[in-house]
BABA-133211 format. One record per residue (C-alpha): residue in one letter; x, y, z. Coordinates in Angstrom, 2 decimals. Example, Ala and Ser with C-alpha at 12.3 -4.5 7.8 and 13.67 -1.06 7.14 Angstrom:
! residues 2
  type       xx       yy       zz
     A    12.30    -4.50     7.80
     S    13.67    -1.06     7.14
//
This chain:
! residues 246
  type       xx       yy       zz
     M    82.51    10.48   175.03
     R    80.69     9.31   178.17
     E    77.72     7.78   176.33
     D    80.05     5.25   174.65
     Y    80.95     3.56   177.96
     I    79.28     1.49   180.67
     F    80.72     1.59   184.19
     G    80.60    -0.93   187.02
     K    80.37    -4.69   187.48
     N    76.61    -5.20   187.32
     P    75.95    -2.84   184.37
     V    78.82    -4.34   182.37
     R    77.74    -7.90   183.14
     E    74.16    -7.18   182.10
     A    75.30    -5.42   178.92
     I    77.22    -8.54   177.90
     R    74.34   -10.86   178.70
     A    71.88    -8.65   176.80
     D    74.09    -8.82   173.69
     S    74.64    -5.07   173.66
     P    77.26    -4.04   171.06
     V    80.17    -4.18   173.53
     D    83.37    -3.47   171.65
     R    85.97    -3.89   174.41
     I    86.15    -4.31   178.18
     F    88.75    -2.52   180.30
     V    89.61    -4.27   183.57
     Q    91.81    -2.88   186.33
     K    95.09    -4.70   186.79
     A    95.27    -6.52   190.13
     S    98.05    -8.28   192.02
     G    95.85   -11.20   193.03
     S    93.01   -13.19   191.53
     P    89.94   -11.21   190.36
     D    86.85   -11.24   192.57
     A    83.69   -13.15   191.66
     G    82.10   -10.23   189.79
     I    85.12    -9.59   187.58
     S    85.64   -13.33   187.05
     T    82.07   -13.65   185.74
     I    82.61   -10.74   183.36
     L    85.86   -12.24   182.07
     R    84.20   -15.61   181.52
     D    81.21   -14.12   179.70
     A    83.47   -11.89   177.58
     K    85.55   -14.87   176.50
     R    82.44   -16.85   175.61
     K    81.13   -14.01   173.44
     D    84.53   -13.22   171.89
     I    84.76    -9.71   173.40
     Q    88.25    -8.30   173.70
     V    89.47    -7.59   177.25
     K    92.28    -5.18   178.06
     F    93.88    -4.94   181.52
     V    94.82    -1.35   182.42
     D    95.93     0.72   185.40
     K    93.32     2.33   187.65
     G    94.38     5.74   186.34
     R    93.25     4.81   182.85
     L    89.84     3.73   184.16
     D    89.53     6.97   186.14
     E    90.34     8.93   182.99
     I    87.67     7.12   180.95
     S    85.00     7.36   183.65
     Q    85.66    11.07   184.31
     G    84.98    10.64   188.02
     A    82.14     8.12   187.84
     S    82.39     4.97   189.97
     H    83.66     2.13   187.78
     Q    84.43    -0.66   190.32
     G    87.46    -1.69   188.29
     V    85.67    -2.44   185.02
     I    84.41    -0.40   182.05
     A    82.81    -1.60   178.82
     R    83.16     0.38   175.62
     V    79.97     0.14   173.61
     A    79.52     0.89   169.93
     A    77.23     3.83   169.32
     Y    75.57     1.94   166.47
     E    74.64    -1.69   165.91
     Y    76.86    -3.77   163.68
     A    75.44    -5.64   160.71
     E    76.14    -9.19   159.61
     V    78.07    -9.97   156.43
     E    74.91   -11.56   155.08
     D    73.12    -8.21   155.52
     I    75.60    -6.67   153.09
     L    75.05    -9.40   150.51
     Y    71.29    -9.02   150.97
     A    71.56    -5.27   150.27
     A    73.29    -6.06   146.96
     R    70.60    -8.60   146.00
     E    67.85    -6.11   146.84
     A    69.51    -3.51   144.63
     G    69.92    -6.04   141.80
     E    73.65    -5.32   141.69
     P    76.84    -7.38   142.01
     P    78.11    -7.02   145.58
     F    80.59    -4.23   146.25
     I    82.24    -4.47   149.67
     I    85.04    -2.46   151.28
     I    87.23    -4.35   153.75
     L    89.33    -2.33   156.18
     D    92.55    -3.72   157.62
     D    93.72    -2.05   160.85
     I    91.95     1.30   160.41
     T    92.03     2.76   163.93
     D    91.30     6.47   163.43
     P    87.56     7.22   163.89
     R    87.68    10.11   161.44
     N    89.17     7.88   158.77
     L    86.50     5.26   159.39
     G    83.72     7.84   159.31
     A    85.01     9.35   156.06
     I    85.26     5.89   154.48
     I    81.67     5.08   155.47
     R    80.57     8.36   153.89
     S    82.42     7.60   150.64
     A    81.11     4.03   150.65
     N    77.55     5.26   150.86
     L    77.90     7.87   148.13
     S    79.74     5.51   145.77
     G    77.10     2.81   146.09
     A    79.08     0.28   148.13
     H    76.79    -2.23   149.80
     G    78.74    -2.38   153.04
     I    81.99    -2.34   154.98
     I    83.71    -5.11   156.93
     I    86.12    -4.45   159.79
     P    87.94    -6.80   162.20
     K    86.89    -7.14   165.83
     D    90.45    -6.73   167.03
     G    92.53    -3.67   166.21
     A    89.82    -1.61   164.52
     C    88.07     1.58   165.51
     P    84.53     0.90   166.83
     L    81.39     2.63   165.60
     N    81.47     5.49   168.07
     S    80.01     8.98   168.05
     T    83.06    10.47   166.28
     V    82.70     7.95   163.46
     A    79.00     8.75   163.18
     K    79.61    12.50   163.06
     T    82.38    12.23   160.46
     S    80.24     9.97   158.29
     A    77.65    12.77   158.05
     G    74.88    10.30   158.84
     A    76.00     7.63   156.36
     V    76.49     5.16   159.22
     N    72.69     4.98   159.41
     Y    72.45     3.69   155.85
     T    75.62     1.74   155.07
     P    75.95    -1.56   156.98
     V    79.20    -2.16   158.82
     A    79.94    -5.78   159.77
     R    82.55    -6.77   162.32
     V    84.22   -10.18   162.02
     T    86.72   -12.20   164.03
     N    88.91   -13.21   161.09
     L    89.22   -11.11   157.92
     T    91.04   -13.77   155.89
     R    88.40   -16.38   156.65
     T    85.69   -13.87   155.71
     I    87.42   -13.10   152.42
     D    87.69   -16.81   151.62
     D    83.99   -17.33   152.43
     L    83.01   -14.44   150.16
     K    85.28   -15.70   147.37
     R    83.35   -18.97   147.45
     K    80.23   -16.87   146.91
     G    81.67   -15.32   143.77
     L    83.44   -12.16   144.91
     W    86.89   -11.11   143.70
     F    89.16    -9.15   146.02
     A    91.58    -6.38   145.12
     A    94.12    -5.15   147.66
     A    95.05    -1.48   147.40
     V    98.86    -1.38   147.18
     M   101.46     1.01   145.83
     D   102.84    -1.38   143.20
     G    99.55    -2.81   141.94
     T    97.94    -2.57   138.52
     S    96.44     0.84   137.78
     M    92.78     1.02   138.78
     Y    92.08     2.22   135.23
     D    93.36    -1.11   133.91
     T    91.60    -3.28   136.51
     D    88.11    -4.68   135.94
     L    86.09    -3.72   139.02
     K    82.61    -4.08   137.54
     G    81.78    -7.56   138.86
     P    81.29    -8.79   142.45
     T    84.14    -6.88   144.06
     G    85.80    -6.39   147.40
     I    88.34    -3.60   147.86
     V    90.82    -4.10   150.72
     I    92.22    -0.92   152.28
     G    95.14    -1.10   154.72
     N    96.53     1.05   157.47
     E    98.31     4.22   156.25
     G   101.60     3.25   157.79
     K   101.72    -0.49   157.08
     G    99.31    -0.93   154.20
     V    97.43    -4.17   153.63
     S    98.94    -6.94   155.76
     R   100.91    -9.72   154.08
     L    98.37   -12.34   155.16
     L    95.46   -10.47   153.62
     R    97.44    -9.88   150.43
     E    97.89   -13.63   150.08
     H    94.12   -14.11   150.12
     C    93.38   -11.41   147.52
     D    92.96   -12.11   143.80
     M    94.60    -8.96   142.47
     F    96.43    -5.79   143.46
     V    95.25    -2.34   142.45
     S    96.92     1.05   142.69
     I    95.94     4.69   142.25
     P    98.04     6.51   139.63
     M    99.61     9.54   141.30
     G   101.85    12.47   140.60
     G   103.47    14.82   143.06
     D   106.39    14.43   145.44
     I   105.03    12.13   148.16
     D   104.16     8.49   147.71
     S   101.03     7.78   149.71
     L    97.45     8.88   150.34
     N    95.39     9.12   153.49
     A    93.52     5.80   153.91
     S    90.10     7.41   153.66
     V    91.07     9.34   150.52
     A    92.42     6.17   148.87
     A    89.25     4.30   149.79
     G    87.11     7.09   148.34
     I    89.03     7.24   145.06
     L    88.84     3.47   144.55
     A    85.20     3.34   145.56
     F    84.24     5.93   142.97
     E    86.32     4.15   140.33
     V    84.16     1.08   140.98
     R    81.06     3.25   140.55
     H    82.48     4.84   137.40
     Q    83.18     1.47   135.81
     R    79.74     0.15   136.71
     M    77.97     3.20   135.33
     R    80.01     3.00   132.15
//
């Protein structure tokens, strides 16, 4: 949607400098060196760890829907991201052991919105997503979450494995959702817990698996062998709530 983008060199540069929640910058491919305005944007984006993608002019025209873009467009999150510490603070305020959902390579905005909705209703204190390769908090996410994005903090980090290791040092245990894991009914999820949900096609990445403490699965019947990522996240989130209530 148009309101999720900023067009033109000066507006994009000022958005970066003002620390607006810029998710990604699209820059037109050029045969020669970029001009001074684009060079400044690229330098500022690198300094603030904002992902830059070089695309054809046609792609920029498609995004801008006819508006003048001067060869650069910034995609801006519709909602502000939280910090990981905000999620831990929410748990302390509630007097509960932290419950965090970590999402690995979830790119569909409807999946992300549905997961945020389930996280809120199950009592999760927050969600963590990676800066690279994840769907941003856009208007589709907000709509699918049914307003839950206003209440459940979503933090965005550069390195998921490093974040997991930092949280483990603070007492959290992490369970990766995998097909061949221990049944969620036989896994203790009552303490400080992080649930790691992977992409529907690839699952949780090998690197993230190596940093998790345990592997959990959802007992299933039927003729197919996998669940939609948002459904799996919702089932596991409510199992955490069930165990804590019990």
